[in-house]
C-alpha positions, 0 to 999 in steps of 0.5 A, spaced: 507 501 480 514 500 482 517 495 487 522 497 492 526 490 494 519 486 493 519 479 490 516 480 483 511 474 484 508 478 489 506 484 484 504 479 478 496 480 480 496 487 482 496 491 476 490 487 473 486 488 480 488 495 480 485 496 473 479 492 475 477 496 481 479 503 478 477 502 471 484 505 468 490 501 466 496 499 471 503 498 469 509 496 472 515 501 472 522 498 472 525 504 476 529 503 482 529 507 489 534 505 494 531 506 501 537 506 505 536 513 507 529 512 510 532 506 515 532 508 522 537 503 526 534 504 533 527 501 530 530 497 525 525 499 520 524 504 514 520 511 515 515 511 510 514 518 509 521 519 507 520 514 502 514 517 499 517 524 499 523 521 495 518 517 490 515 524 488 521 525 484 519 519 480 512 521 479 508 525 474 502 529 475 498 525 471 499 519 474 499 515 481 505 511 483 504 506 488 510 502 490 510 495 493 516 493 498 518 488 503 521 493 508 518 494 515 515 501 515 513 506 520 511 513 522 513 516 528 507 515 532 505 508 530 509 501 531 508 500 524 504 501 518 502 497 512 502 503 508 502 510 507 499 515 501 499 522 500 492 524 501 490 527 495 497 526 492 499 522 487 504 517 491 502 511 495 507 505 498 505 498 501 509 494 505 508 486 504 512 485 511 507 484 516 502 482 511 506 475 510 504 470 514 511 468 516 512 475 520 507 471 525 511 465 525 506 461 520 507 458 514 507 462 507 500 463 504 501 466 497 493 466 496 492 470 503 498 475 501 495 476 495 489 478 498 492 482 503 496 486 498 490 488 494 486 490 499 492 495 502 494 497 495 487 499 494 486 502 500 493 507 500 491 509 493 484 511 495 487 516 500 490 519 493 483 520 491 482 524 498 479 519 502 480 518 509 478 512 513 471 509 513 467 508 519 464 502 514 468 496 517 467 492 510 469 498 506 477 497 504 478 504 506 476 502 514 482 503 518 487 497 519 491 497 525 492 489 525 493 484 520 486 481 522 483 487 521 486 487 514 483 480 513 476 482 516 475 488 511 472 487 504 477 489 498 472 494 495 470 501 496 463 502 500 458 506 496 460 513 499 467 512 498 466 509 491 463 515 489 469 520 491 473 515 487 469 516 481 469 523 481 
């Protein structure tokens, strides 16, 4: 796991939670990645697919690499994304920006941000195992097009998705 302009405090609980969910050790790496190449001035956002491609240079075939950032991310067909991953690849990216209450003009809620970050990190890493969006709204792999959907879904895989990850 690496941080790209992300506060260290936001990453504190993540390695332990990911280790619990996936049953493997998770470590924070100190490499840095300058995301300016992915900045789109007209949108005021960063192109997540370009960042994922650059992350590939830091990845190794035997490990999955998750980056967490405070940058606002997008893909061309959507207004924003909470994250993106290489399906059946080894890189995933999650943004804190629209998971933070402050983005919506509300006071900070570190507990809620932590919960949302864990859900989205597990979700994006699930894509690296080949999982697509799940129709079970309580599954962490259900699609989230708004922060309210992130809040409603669970933080665990449904039985069918869990079976794919365990393989």
